[in-house]
Each structure stands twice: as structure tokens, then as C-alpha cells.
SEROKOL-195784 format. One line per 5 residues: for each residue x, y, z of C-alpha. Coordinates in Angstrom, 2 decimals, padded with zeros to 5 digits. Layout:
X/Y/Z; ...
END
This chain:
006.53/044.99/002.06; 002.77/045.19/001.51; 001.33/043.51/004.60; -002.34/042.62/004.08; -002.88/040.33/007.05
-001.59/038.49/010.10; -001.81/034.92/011.35; -001.57/034.10/015.02; -000.86/030.63/016.39; -002.14/030.22/019.95
-001.77/027.29/022.34; -005.24/025.90/023.19; -004.94/026.86/026.86; -004.55/030.53/025.85; -007.22/030.62/023.13
-009.97/031.96/025.40; -007.67/034.78/026.56; -006.86/035.69/022.97; -010.57/035.79/022.13; -011.07/038.06/025.14
-008.75/040.63/023.51; -005.74/039.77/025.67; -002.27/039.54/024.11; 000.15/037.52/026.23; 003.76/038.68/025.93
006.94/036.78/026.73; 010.26/038.10/027.99; 013.24/037.50/025.72; 014.64/035.21/028.43; 011.75/032.78/027.84
012.99/031.88/024.36; 016.40/030.97/025.76; 014.97/028.50/028.29; 016.70/025.11/028.26; 013.36/023.34/028.78
011.99/024.50/025.41; 012.32/021.65/022.93; 010.55/023.15/019.91; 013.34/024.35/017.60; 010.96/026.82/015.95
010.49/028.65/019.25; 013.75/028.27/021.13; 016.44/030.77/020.16; 019.35/031.20/022.54; 020.59/034.08/020.37
017.56/036.31/020.97; 018.86/039.86/021.40; 022.47/038.81/020.79; 024.38/040.61/018.03; 026.98/038.33/016.47
029.16/037.57/013.50; 029.90/033.99/012.43; 033.46/033.74/011.11; 035.31/031.06/009.18; 037.78/029.56/011.72
040.11/028.70/008.85; 040.64/032.41/008.17; 041.22/033.52/011.77; 043.80/032.64/014.40; 042.61/032.36/018.02
045.49/032.92/020.45; 045.54/032.49/024.23; 048.01/032.87/027.05; 047.98/031.09/030.39; 048.06/033.52/033.32
051.58/033.72/034.73; 053.14/032.15/031.63; 054.99/033.83/028.76; 054.05/031.38/026.01; 051.30/032.30/023.54
049.36/029.38/022.08; 047.06/029.03/019.10; 043.74/027.28/019.55; 043.38/024.82/016.67; 040.69/022.47/015.36
037.83/024.96/015.70; 034.67/023.96/013.82; 033.05/027.37/014.27; 033.97/030.84/015.46; 031.66/033.58/016.66
032.13/037.11/017.92; 029.13/038.13/020.07; 027.98/041.41/021.61; 024.92/042.49/023.55; 023.48/045.47/025.38
022.20/045.75/028.93; 018.58/044.98/029.82; 017.96/042.77/026.78; 016.14/040.15/028.84; 013.70/042.76/030.20
012.31/043.25/026.70; 008.92/041.63/026.08; 007.79/040.61/022.62; 004.59/039.57/020.88; 004.87/037.77/017.55
002.57/037.65/014.54; 002.96/035.89/011.19; 002.86/038.17/008.14; 000.69/037.72/005.05; 001.66/039.94/002.09
-000.02/040.63/-001.24; 002.54/038.26/-002.82; 001.23/035.39/-000.69; -002.26/035.24/-002.25; -003.71/034.23/-005.62
-007.16/034.13/-007.27; -009.48/031.35/-006.15; -012.17/029.63/-008.21; -014.97/031.53/-006.45; -013.71/034.92/-007.63
-012.06/035.77/-004.31; -008.45/035.19/-003.27; -006.77/032.44/-001.27; -003.37/031.78/000.28; -000.87/030.31/-002.16
000.01/026.67/-001.54; 003.69/027.65/-001.49; 002.97/030.13/001.32; 001.03/027.59/003.38; 003.75/024.96/002.88
006.45/027.42/003.99; 004.87/028.19/007.37; 006.29/026.74/010.61; 005.22/023.26/011.61; 005.02/023.67/015.37
005.47/020.57/017.47; 002.42/021.39/019.63; -001.16/021.72/018.44; -002.22/025.35/018.09; -005.38/027.31/017.37
-004.99/029.57/014.34; -006.48/033.05/013.91; -006.35/035.37/010.89; -006.70/039.13/010.60; -007.08/041.16/007.42
-007.10/044.44/009.33; -003.39/044.60/010.19; -002.92/048.37/010.24; -005.99/049.16/012.40; -004.99/046.34/014.76
-001.44/047.66/015.20; -002.73/051.21/015.65; -005.10/049.96/018.36; -002.19/048.36/020.24; -000.10/051.52/019.86
-002.93/053.58/021.35; -003.14/051.23/024.34; 000.60/051.45/024.95; 000.62/055.24/024.75; -001.38/055.15/027.98
001.50/053.39/029.74; 004.27/055.35/031.43; 008.04/054.86/031.15; 007.98/052.32/028.35; 009.75/052.15/025.01
008.11/050.20/022.21; 008.73/049.35/018.59; 006.64/047.44/016.05; 007.89/046.18/012.69; 008.69/043.06/010.62
011.71/040.96/011.54; 014.66/040.98/009.14; 016.45/037.67/008.56; 020.20/037.46/007.99; 022.90/034.91/007.20
026.21/035.15/009.08; 026.47/038.69/010.42; 023.83/040.47/012.46; 023.07/043.74/010.58; 023.79/045.76/013.74
027.12/044.07/014.49; 029.33/046.93/013.29; 027.13/049.70/014.72; 025.94/048.21/018.02; 027.50/050.95/020.13
025.73/053.61/018.08; 022.14/052.34/018.27; 019.68/054.18/020.50; 018.09/051.26/022.31; 018.68/047.54/022.93
015.17/046.85/021.62; 016.47/047.34/018.07; 018.44/044.10/018.32; 015.34/041.86/018.58; 014.15/042.73/015.08
016.86/040.63/013.43; 016.99/036.84/013.42; 019.12/034.27/011.57; 017.70/032.89/008.32; 017.07/029.59/010.11
013.83/031.18/011.35; 012.66/032.88/008.17; 009.65/030.54/007.87; 008.20/032.37/010.88; 007.73/035.52/008.76
007.47/037.49/011.97; 006.03/040.87/012.76; 007.05/041.82/016.30; 005.68/044.08/018.96; 008.57/044.72/021.36
008.35/046.67/024.60; 010.94/047.65/027.20; 009.91/048.76/030.68; 006.47/047.13/030.48; 005.79/045.43/033.80
002.55/043.70/032.80; 002.51/040.37/030.99; -000.55/041.18/028.87; -001.86/043.91/026.61; -005.63/044.38/026.80
-007.47/045.99/023.91; -011.11/046.13/022.77; -013.11/044.41/020.05; -011.31/041.19/019.18; -014.10/040.50/016.67
-013.20/043.65/014.72; -009.82/042.20/013.82; -009.64/038.42/014.16; -011.36/035.22/013.02; -010.64/031.68/014.15
-009.96/029.35/011.23; -009.93/025.59/010.86; -007.68/025.23/007.81; -005.38/027.75/006.17; -006.46/026.44/002.77
-010.05/027.56/003.50; -009.18/031.24/003.99; -010.81/033.53/001.43; -009.85/037.16/000.90; -011.75/039.95/-000.84
-009.34/042.38/-002.51; -010.36/046.02/-002.19
END
């Protein structure tokens, strides 16, 4: 994946913090909150490794304690086998929207613009948000890595999210992975319009990451259609 840029959607009340080079992170538990109504944000399966199974191909049996009879549970509309690791909800994440070289095309002015199909595919959040764009993705990520290196006793990982259909890619190997943080880089295809790049940290007590020189990386934009890119 050739990532050439990032978009960031920020609630208006946090825009000034973002422009002051402050990245506000959320715990995984936040995205499971019952009070969240935006379906593009709420995900009760964050950090959960699961496999959706066809209930017509599996028998679910149960036995009442103290009784000998074994019964089959019938009429199931869905069936899921879920697993998870300890300390998942202590993981904090920061999310960015990916722009790749496949998402742009030549514009009339000799520069490049975002494809209409890309713009149309992006999430339509229920709340108004301020949008920022960066065409310095690698230097930005390296800057954040350098800031986190200064922290003690943390574990961090930064990469694009992979989207899947019925079975979490780590389902069969969960007990063999090195860290629970790996589980948050996979999400069901329902969320693929988010096109996420995630910064995930475990053991980070602060809620924010401070870095320098917001203006070196980000620009506020009014309309996605107005973005122009110079290819190097």
C-alpha cells in the first residue's frame, strides 16, 4: 500500500488542540460505550477476536446443572465464537484516514486531486467535523514514534487496519501472538470506509501525545474536492 497522505476528522471542540500539535487518544473501552450512537464510531467488537459461523452447520448443546438430559439449542439466527486477551481495554488508539496513490487523479490545473469515488466512499459522520490533510505521512509518523520512544514501559504499534469478513485473521493463532495490541489492527468489513491507519499504545498513562510543528504536517481544508496535490 503506497500511502501518500492522511485525513483527520476532528470534532470542533478539539480543533484548537489539534492545531496546537496535541493528539487526543481514546481507550478501546470508549468505542464500546452504550451512549455512542454514531454507527461509524461505535464498535463493541474492538479488540475481540471472533469467528462468525453458520448456525445451520453447527449444533449447540447444553445441559442443565444437576440433570442428565442434553438439549440442542435451536432457532439460532447467528453463531459466534469469541476470544480476547487481557488488558485489551487499556490500549489507547489514534486513528487517521489513509490516502493512497490509487485515490488521486490528474486535475485540470496540472496537479492532482482526490478521485470522486474516493471522496464518496469516505465515512459520513453524524456530527460536524473539521477536516485536516497531511501529505507528509512518513515524517509525521516518525515524529510520533520519536516522541513515544521517550516514554517508559509502553508498547506501541503503528500500521493500517486490515478489514475482514467472517473470521478475525488472528482467530486460529490468538494464543501465539506476542501482544494483545495486535488484535486492534483488524476490523470487520462493515468499517472499511474508514480506511484507517492506527497508532496503538499499551501502558501509556497520558491521554494526549504532544509533538512539535503542526504546520509542518497538516493543513485545514474546507472541502475535500478542493484538495490539490503535487506529485514528486
